[in-house]
VMD Tcl script that builds the backbone (N, CA, C; Angstrom):
set m [mol new atoms 300]
animate dup $m
set s [atomselect $m all]
$s set {name element resname resid chain x y z} {
  {N N MET 1 A -12.212 4.021 -32.629}
  {CA C MET 1 A -12.947 3.105 -33.505}
  {C C MET 1 A -14.440 3.303 -33.295}
  {N N GLY 2 A -14.938 2.660 -32.276}
  {CA C GLY 2 A -16.367 2.733 -32.065}
  {C C GLY 2 A -16.713 2.173 -30.718}
  {N N SER 3 A -17.722 1.378 -30.717}
  {CA C SER 3 A -18.136 0.810 -29.447}
  {C C SER 3 A -18.329 -0.690 -29.613}
  {N N MET 4 A -18.735 -1.318 -28.532}
  {CA C MET 4 A -19.004 -2.744 -28.593}
  {C C MET 4 A -20.154 -3.075 -27.669}
  {N N LYS 5 A -20.818 -4.169 -27.981}
  {CA C LYS 5 A -21.886 -4.678 -27.130}
  {C C LYS 5 A -21.492 -6.084 -26.713}
  {N N ILE 6 A -21.540 -6.327 -25.402}
  {CA C ILE 6 A -21.135 -7.618 -24.855}
  {C C ILE 6 A -22.295 -8.183 -24.046}
  {N N LYS 7 A -22.614 -9.445 -24.285}
  {CA C LYS 7 A -23.590 -10.151 -23.461}
  {C C LYS 7 A -22.964 -11.472 -23.067}
  {N N ALA 8 A -22.829 -11.696 -21.766}
  {CA C ALA 8 A -22.224 -12.938 -21.270}
  {C C ALA 8 A -23.204 -13.606 -20.313}
  {N N LYS 9 A -23.588 -14.834 -20.635}
  {CA C LYS 9 A -24.533 -15.578 -19.800}
  {C C LYS 9 A -23.950 -16.917 -19.400}
  {N N PHE 10 A -24.089 -17.261 -18.117}
  {CA C PHE 10 A -23.588 -18.523 -17.585}
  {C C PHE 10 A -24.733 -19.531 -17.549}
  {N N LYS 11 A -24.484 -20.721 -18.103}
  {CA C LYS 11 A -25.512 -21.763 -18.094}
  {C C LYS 11 A -24.843 -23.126 -18.139}
  {N N ASP 12 A -25.215 -23.997 -17.238}
  {CA C ASP 12 A -24.709 -25.382 -17.210}
  {C C ASP 12 A -23.177 -25.473 -17.234}
  {N N GLY 13 A -22.509 -24.615 -16.472}
  {CA C GLY 13 A -21.063 -24.685 -16.366}
  {C C GLY 13 A -20.295 -24.018 -17.496}
  {N N VAL 14 A -21.016 -23.404 -18.430}
  {CA C VAL 14 A -20.369 -22.764 -19.582}
  {C C VAL 14 A -20.870 -21.324 -19.704}
  {N N THR 15 A -19.970 -20.415 -20.011}
  {CA C THR 15 A -20.357 -19.025 -20.257}
  {C C THR 15 A -20.453 -18.819 -21.761}
  {N N GLU 16 A -21.616 -18.347 -22.213}
  {CA C GLU 16 A -21.821 -18.048 -23.634}
  {C C GLU 16 A -21.722 -16.538 -23.808}
  {N N VAL 17 A -20.903 -16.130 -24.759}
  {CA C VAL 17 A -20.673 -14.706 -24.988}
  {C C VAL 17 A -21.111 -14.328 -26.399}
  {N N LYS 18 A -21.844 -13.235 -26.483}
  {CA C LYS 18 A -22.214 -12.641 -27.769}
  {C C LYS 18 A -21.561 -11.267 -27.795}
  {N N LEU 19 A -20.788 -11.011 -28.845}
  {CA C LEU 19 A -19.981 -9.802 -28.931}
  {C C LEU 19 A -20.185 -9.130 -30.284}
  {N N LEU 20 A -20.659 -7.886 -30.249}
  {CA C LEU 20 A -20.849 -7.102 -31.466}
  {C C LEU 20 A -19.894 -5.920 -31.409}
  {N N LEU 21 A -18.992 -5.836 -32.373}
  {CA C LEU 21 A -18.019 -4.750 -32.429}
  {C C LEU 21 A -18.426 -3.747 -33.493}
  {N N THR 22 A -18.170 -2.477 -33.239}
  {CA C THR 22 A -18.473 -1.443 -34.214}
  {C C THR 22 A -17.177 -0.992 -34.868}
  {N N SER 23 A -17.023 -1.318 -36.134}
  {CA C SER 23 A -15.838 -0.924 -36.894}
  {C C SER 23 A -16.160 -1.023 -38.379}
  {N N PRO 24 A -15.682 -0.069 -39.179}
  {CA C PRO 24 A -15.937 -0.149 -40.629}
  {C C PRO 24 A -15.201 -1.306 -41.299}
  {N N MET 25 A -14.097 -1.787 -40.684}
  {CA C MET 25 A -13.306 -2.901 -41.221}
  {C C MET 25 A -12.917 -2.654 -42.682}
  {N N VAL 26 A -12.330 -1.482 -42.931}
  {CA C VAL 26 A -11.937 -1.080 -44.284}
  {C C VAL 26 A -10.422 -1.184 -44.439}
  {N N GLY 27 A -9.991 -2.018 -45.384}
  {CA C GLY 27 A -8.567 -2.172 -45.686}
  {C C GLY 27 A -8.104 -1.152 -46.714}
  {N N LYS 28 A -6.835 -1.222 -47.074}
  {CA C LYS 28 A -6.222 -0.233 -47.966}
  {C C LYS 28 A -6.905 -0.142 -49.337}
  {N N GLU 29 A -7.118 -1.285 -49.977}
  {CA C GLU 29 A -7.718 -1.258 -51.325}
  {C C GLU 29 A -9.133 -0.690 -51.310}
  {N N GLU 30 A -9.944 -1.160 -50.348}
  {CA C GLU 30 A -11.324 -0.672 -50.247}
  {C C GLU 30 A -11.344 0.818 -49.906}
  {N N ALA 31 A -10.423 1.266 -49.059}
  {CA C ALA 31 A -10.344 2.673 -48.670}
  {C C ALA 31 A -10.046 3.553 -49.886}
  {N N GLU 32 A -9.120 3.088 -50.735}
  {CA C GLU 32 A -8.781 3.857 -51.942}
  {C C GLU 32 A -9.969 3.923 -52.887}
  {N N THR 33 A -10.665 2.803 -53.061}
  {CA C THR 33 A -11.820 2.750 -53.961}
  {C C THR 33 A -12.954 3.643 -53.468}
  {N N LYS 34 A -13.254 3.562 -52.182}
  {CA C LYS 34 A -14.394 4.295 -51.614}
  {C C LYS 34 A -14.020 5.688 -51.104}
  {N N LYS 35 A -12.737 6.033 -51.186}
  {CA C LYS 35 A -12.252 7.337 -50.702}
  {C C LYS 35 A -12.603 7.556 -49.231}
  {N N VAL 36 A -12.335 6.533 -48.430}
  {CA C VAL 36 A -12.550 6.611 -46.985}
  {C C VAL 36 A -11.249 6.209 -46.294}
  {N N PRO 37 A -11.096 6.547 -45.017}
  {CA C PRO 37 A -9.856 6.165 -44.342}
  {C C PRO 37 A -9.767 4.662 -44.057}
  {N N VAL 38 A -8.540 4.159 -44.028}
  {CA C VAL 38 A -8.297 2.770 -43.633}
  {C C VAL 38 A -8.664 2.676 -42.152}
  {N N SER 39 A -9.447 1.680 -41.802}
  {CA C SER 39 A -9.862 1.532 -40.407}
  {C C SER 39 A -10.388 0.126 -40.171}
  {N N TYR 40 A -9.650 -0.657 -39.376}
  {CA C TYR 40 A -10.102 -2.011 -39.068}
  {C C TYR 40 A -9.455 -2.493 -37.770}
  {N N LEU 41 A -10.036 -3.513 -37.188}
  {CA C LEU 41 A -9.512 -4.101 -35.961}
  {C C LEU 41 A -8.526 -5.206 -36.323}
  {N N THR 42 A -7.427 -5.304 -35.564}
  {CA C THR 42 A -6.433 -6.342 -35.829}
  {C C THR 42 A -6.456 -7.454 -34.780}
  {N N HIS 43 A -6.996 -7.150 -33.597}
  {CA C HIS 43 A -6.987 -8.161 -32.539}
  {C C HIS 43 A -8.122 -7.905 -31.546}
  {N N VAL 44 A -8.719 -8.983 -31.073}
  {CA C VAL 44 A -9.784 -8.901 -30.068}
  {C C VAL 44 A -9.442 -9.918 -28.978}
  {N N THR 45 A -9.506 -9.479 -27.723}
  {CA C THR 45 A -9.202 -10.358 -26.596}
  {C C THR 45 A -10.295 -10.232 -25.542}
  {N N ALA 46 A -10.727 -11.371 -24.998}
  {CA C ALA 46 A -11.691 -11.383 -23.893}
  {C C ALA 46 A -11.012 -12.006 -22.681}
  {N N LYS 47 A -11.120 -11.314 -21.542}
  {CA C LYS 47 A -10.478 -11.801 -20.318}
  {C C LYS 47 A -11.484 -11.836 -19.168}
  {N N VAL 48 A -11.311 -12.813 -18.301}
  {CA C VAL 48 A -12.072 -12.894 -17.059}
  {C C VAL 48 A -11.052 -13.095 -15.950}
  {N N GLY 49 A -11.087 -12.204 -14.959}
  {CA C GLY 49 A -10.118 -12.296 -13.874}
  {C C GLY 49 A -8.680 -12.171 -14.356}
  {N N GLY 50 A -8.461 -11.393 -15.413}
  {CA C GLY 50 A -7.117 -11.206 -15.956}
  {C C GLY 50 A -6.627 -12.333 -16.838}
  {N N LYS 51 A -7.417 -13.402 -16.957}
  {CA C LYS 51 A -7.026 -14.564 -17.758}
  {C C LYS 51 A -7.723 -14.506 -19.124}
  {N N VAL 52 A -6.966 -14.711 -20.195}
  {CA C VAL 52 A -7.546 -14.707 -21.545}
  {C C VAL 52 A -8.429 -15.946 -21.712}
  {N N VAL 53 A -9.705 -15.736 -22.053}
  {CA C VAL 53 A -10.626 -16.855 -22.273}
  {C C VAL 53 A -10.952 -17.035 -23.762}
  {N N TRP 54 A -10.640 -15.992 -24.568}
  {CA C TRP 54 A -10.880 -16.057 -26.017}
  {C C TRP 54 A -10.117 -14.920 -26.668}
  {N N GLU 55 A -9.552 -15.203 -27.844}
  {CA C GLU 55 A -8.930 -14.121 -28.612}
  {C C GLU 55 A -8.975 -14.442 -30.090}
  {N N ALA 56 A -8.906 -13.392 -30.892}
  {CA C ALA 56 A -8.945 -13.560 -32.348}
  {C C ALA 56 A -8.074 -12.505 -33.011}
  {N N SER 57 A -7.337 -12.936 -34.027}
  {CA C SER 57 A -6.636 -11.997 -34.895}
  {C C SER 57 A -7.591 -11.690 -36.027}
  {N N THR 58 A -7.829 -10.417 -36.265}
  {CA C THR 58 A -8.807 -10.011 -37.271}
  {C C THR 58 A -8.148 -9.089 -38.286}
  {N N GLY 59 A -8.908 -8.661 -39.254}
  {CA C GLY 59 A -8.375 -7.774 -40.279}
  {C C GLY 59 A -9.485 -7.301 -41.189}
  {N N PRO 60 A -9.132 -6.596 -42.244}
  {CA C PRO 60 A -10.140 -6.014 -43.128}
  {C C PRO 60 A -10.941 -7.063 -43.912}
  {N N PHE 61 A -10.569 -8.339 -43.780}
  {CA C PHE 61 A -11.323 -9.403 -44.455}
  {C C PHE 61 A -12.676 -9.647 -43.794}
  {N N LEU 62 A -12.868 -9.143 -42.583}
  {CA C LEU 62 A -14.166 -9.297 -41.908}
  {C C LEU 62 A -15.129 -8.220 -42.377}
  {N N SER 63 A -16.414 -8.514 -42.264}
  {CA C SER 63 A -17.424 -7.536 -42.657}
  {C C SER 63 A -17.497 -6.406 -41.634}
  {N N LYS 64 A -18.116 -5.329 -42.035}
  {CA C LYS 64 A -18.333 -4.179 -41.156}
  {C C LYS 64 A -19.074 -4.641 -39.900}
  {N N ASP 65 A -18.721 -4.048 -38.763}
  {CA C ASP 65 A -19.355 -4.363 -37.473}
  {C C ASP 65 A -19.405 -5.873 -37.213}
  {N N PRO 66 A -18.239 -6.509 -37.067}
  {CA C PRO 66 A -18.207 -7.968 -36.899}
  {C C PRO 66 A -18.895 -8.450 -35.616}
  {N N TYR 67 A -19.503 -9.617 -35.726}
  {CA C TYR 67 A -20.221 -10.252 -34.618}
  {C C TYR 67 A -19.549 -11.582 -34.316}
  {N N PHE 68 A -19.279 -11.822 -33.042}
  {CA C PHE 68 A -18.664 -13.077 -32.623}
  {C C PHE 68 A -19.530 -13.715 -31.544}
  {N N MET 69 A -19.533 -15.042 -31.522}
  {CA C MET 69 A -20.180 -15.780 -30.458}
  {C C MET 69 A -19.228 -16.893 -30.054}
  {N N PHE 70 A -18.977 -17.018 -28.758}
  {CA C PHE 70 A -18.074 -18.060 -28.284}
  {C C PHE 70 A -18.472 -18.498 -26.880}
  {N N ASN 71 A -17.996 -19.673 -26.484}
  {CA C ASN 71 A -18.255 -20.239 -25.164}
  {C C ASN 71 A -16.928 -20.523 -24.482}
  {N N PHE 72 A -16.934 -20.480 -23.155}
  {CA C PHE 72 A -15.754 -20.906 -22.409}
  {C C PHE 72 A -16.175 -21.419 -21.043}
  {N N LYS 73 A -15.335 -22.259 -20.473}
  {CA C LYS 73 A -15.561 -22.770 -19.121}
  {C C LYS 73 A -14.657 -21.994 -18.177}
  {N N GLY 74 A -15.073 -21.900 -16.920}
  {CA C GLY 74 A -14.219 -21.253 -15.930}
  {C C GLY 74 A -14.771 -19.950 -15.395}
  {N N GLY 75 A -15.811 -19.405 -16.023}
  {CA C GLY 75 A -16.421 -18.190 -15.505}
  {C C GLY 75 A -17.594 -18.544 -14.602}
  {N N LYS 76 A -18.100 -17.538 -13.905}
  {CA C LYS 76 A -19.294 -17.752 -13.096}
  {C C LYS 76 A -20.097 -16.461 -13.027}
  {N N VAL 77 A -21.347 -16.574 -12.605}
  {CA C VAL 77 A -22.217 -15.406 -12.493}
  {C C VAL 77 A -21.556 -14.383 -11.572}
  {N N GLY 78 A -21.525 -13.137 -12.024}
  {CA C GLY 78 A -20.931 -12.064 -11.235}
  {C C GLY 78 A -19.507 -11.723 -11.634}
  {N N ASP 79 A -18.826 -12.628 -12.365}
  {CA C ASP 79 A -17.471 -12.330 -12.845}
  {C C ASP 79 A -17.527 -11.215 -13.880}
  {N N GLU 80 A -16.503 -10.389 -13.890}
  {CA C GLU 80 A -16.429 -9.321 -14.881}
  {C C GLU 80 A -15.614 -9.797 -16.080}
  {N N MET 81 A -16.165 -9.594 -17.271}
  {CA C MET 81 A -15.452 -9.913 -18.509}
  {C C MET 81 A -15.021 -8.599 -19.149}
  {N N VAL 82 A -13.752 -8.527 -19.521}
  {CA C VAL 82 A -13.223 -7.337 -20.187}
  {C C VAL 82 A -12.852 -7.730 -21.612}
  {N N VAL 83 A -13.348 -6.971 -22.586}
  {CA C VAL 83 A -13.020 -7.205 -23.997}
  {C C VAL 83 A -12.193 -6.021 -24.476}
  {N N GLU 84 A -11.062 -6.339 -25.096}
  {CA C GLU 84 A -10.184 -5.291 -25.605}
  {C C GLU 84 A -9.977 -5.484 -27.097}
  {N N THR 85 A -10.009 -4.380 -27.834}
  {CA C THR 85 A -9.736 -4.432 -29.266}
  {C C THR 85 A -8.502 -3.577 -29.563}
  {N N VAL 86 A -7.800 -3.959 -30.636}
  {CA C VAL 86 A -6.654 -3.195 -31.113}
  {C C VAL 86 A -6.909 -2.909 -32.594}
  {N N ASP 87 A -6.724 -1.642 -33.003}
  {CA C ASP 87 A -6.943 -1.326 -34.419}
  {C C ASP 87 A -5.624 -1.294 -35.183}
  {N N GLU 88 A -5.707 -0.999 -36.472}
  {CA C GLU 88 A -4.524 -1.067 -37.347}
  {C C GLU 88 A -3.455 -0.041 -36.972}
  {N N LYS 89 A -3.812 0.959 -36.187}
  {CA C LYS 89 A -2.841 1.963 -35.754}
  {C C LYS 89 A -2.273 1.637 -34.369}
  {N N GLY 90 A -2.750 0.532 -33.774}
  {CA C GLY 90 A -2.275 0.142 -32.451}
  {C C GLY 90 A -3.098 0.724 -31.309}
  {N N LYS 91 A -4.150 1.464 -31.649}
  {CA C LYS 91 A -5.012 2.061 -30.629}
  {C C LYS 91 A -5.879 0.975 -29.984}
  {N N THR 92 A -5.967 1.003 -28.661}
  {CA C THR 92 A -6.772 0.003 -27.968}
  {C C THR 92 A -8.034 0.634 -27.380}
  {N N GLU 93 A -9.062 -0.162 -27.303}
  {CA C GLU 93 A -10.308 0.209 -26.632}
  {C C GLU 93 A -10.761 -0.989 -25.843}
  {N N SER 94 A -11.456 -0.739 -24.743}
  {CA C SER 94 A -11.983 -1.862 -23.984}
  {C C SER 94 A -13.349 -1.539 -23.420}
  {N N ASP 95 A -14.075 -2.578 -23.121}
  {CA C ASP 95 A -15.389 -2.462 -22.507}
  {C C ASP 95 A -15.560 -3.687 -21.627}
  {N N LYS 96 A -16.558 -3.664 -20.765}
  {CA C LYS 96 A -16.742 -4.819 -19.886}
  {C C LYS 96 A -18.209 -5.101 -19.663}
  {N N ASP 97 A -18.447 -6.323 -19.188}
  {CA C ASP 97 A -19.791 -6.765 -18.849}
  {C C ASP 97 A -19.649 -7.768 -17.707}
  {N N VAL 98 A -20.699 -7.880 -16.923}
  {CA C VAL 98 A -20.705 -8.852 -15.840}
  {C C VAL 98 A -21.455 -10.087 -16.326}
  {N N ILE 99 A -20.890 -11.251 -16.066}
  {CA C ILE 99 A -21.540 -12.501 -16.468}
  {C C ILE 99 A -22.835 -12.662 -15.669}
  {N N LYS 100 A -23.917 -12.911 -16.385}
  {CA C LYS 100 A -25.236 -13.041 -15.746}
  {C C LYS 100 A -25.665 -14.479 -15.692}
}
mol reanalyze $m
mol bondsrecalc $m
mol representation Tube
mol addrep $m
C-alpha cells in the first residue's frame, strides 16, 4: 500500500494520536472509471502493549490518504504504539511510534 505517519502524545492521563495513512482508497467503480487498480484499506488497528486501543473498519468510501485522530486512556510516555492496516487483498502493513 504505502506508508503511515503516527504521532502519539500523552497529556493529562490521555494519549492523543494523529494518524495519516497513505492509500489511494480506490474502489471497483472508481478504478474502472479512472483505469487504475482497485486499492483501499479495509481495517486499521492501533495497539499498545498488545492491547487494542482503537480500531476502524474502512473502505473505498474514505478519501485518499485518510487521516484519523483519536484519544485513549491507559498509555504512558515511552509505551510503543503499533498501528496495523489491512488492504482489500488481505495484505497487512504495520508501523510504530513511541508515546511522547
